[in-house]
N, C-alpha and C positions, 0 to 999 in steps of 0.2 A: 331542274334535276339532271337533265341531260348534260349541261355544261360542266357540272361538278364531276360526273362520271367521266367526261371527256378530258378534264383536266387531270384527273386521277390516272386515266389510262395513258395520257401523254407523259405523265411523270414516271410511271412505271416503265414505258418503253424508252425513255431516255436514260434511265437507270441501267437497263439491260444493255443499251448500246455503249455506254461509256462506264466501263468497270472501273476506272480509276487507277491509281499507281500502287504498286506493291512496294514494300520497304526496299526491296532490291532495286527497283526502278529508281527510286528516290536517290539511291547511292551512285547511280550512274549518271545523274544530271550534272551538268556543268556546275562548277563551284557556286557561282552567284546565284543560280536558280535554286540549287540545293539549300543554300543557306536561307533564302526566302522562303522555301517550302518548310524547312525545319522551324523557322519563326512563326509561319502561319499554324503549324501543327501545335506549337506551344500555346499560341494565342487563342485558338479555337476558331473564331471567325473575325474577319478584319474588315474594315471599310476602305474605300478607295483612298481617302487622305492618308490613312495609315500605311497603305501599299505605296503610295507616292512618296512619302516621307521616308520609308524604309529604303526604297530603290533609289532616292535621290532624284527623283524625276517630277516633272509637272503631272497633274492628274490626267491630262488627256493622254500622254504617253503610257502612264501607268494603266489607264482604261484599255487602251489598244493591246497592251501585253496581257492583261487578265482576260480580254475577250479571246485571245488566241489560246490561252490555258483553258478556258471554259470550253471552247469549241473542240479541244483535244480531249476533253473529258477528265482533266486532272484537277480542275477546280470547279466547285459549284457555286453558281451565283445565285443570291435570293434576296427578297426585299424585306426589311424590317422597319416598320413605321416610315415608309417612303425612301429609306436609305438602302442603297445597294451594298450588301455585304458578300464576302467570299469566304469560302471554307475549302480546304485541301479535300480532295476526294480521293480516298484510299481504297484499294481493292479489298473486297470482303476476303477474310481469311478462309483458306480452303480447309474443309474438314477432312479428317482422316478416316479411312475406311477401317473400322475396328471390327474384327470378326465377332459374331455374336457369343461364340464360346471361346473367349480370349485364353483361358487357361489351357484349353487343349491345343490351341494354336501355338502357344508358348512352348508346351510339352512336345510337340511335333518339331519345333525348331531345335530344342535341346537334344533330342535323341538323334 
């Protein structure tokens, strides 16, 4: 039971440390990386062979690049039936602070 709790705690801590990319961050990436990220966002999750094929590299080189992106918190790595998969890690959307009495706040702005 303790190991399950430890794994959940570890996952929560890693999520807090690596917030992911905002869409504005994606736009500032170099062209080749941005195109790869856009492709990964459309695909959902991708395997290492898919990444290597997309980048025109061997799997070892693609693995080292993906490891760097995972370490930076831009990509999440996970296992599905023994296969390593990758998914772009986008930063959560920030909520907006909306006043409890929005009509009063809007009236104050107009006056």
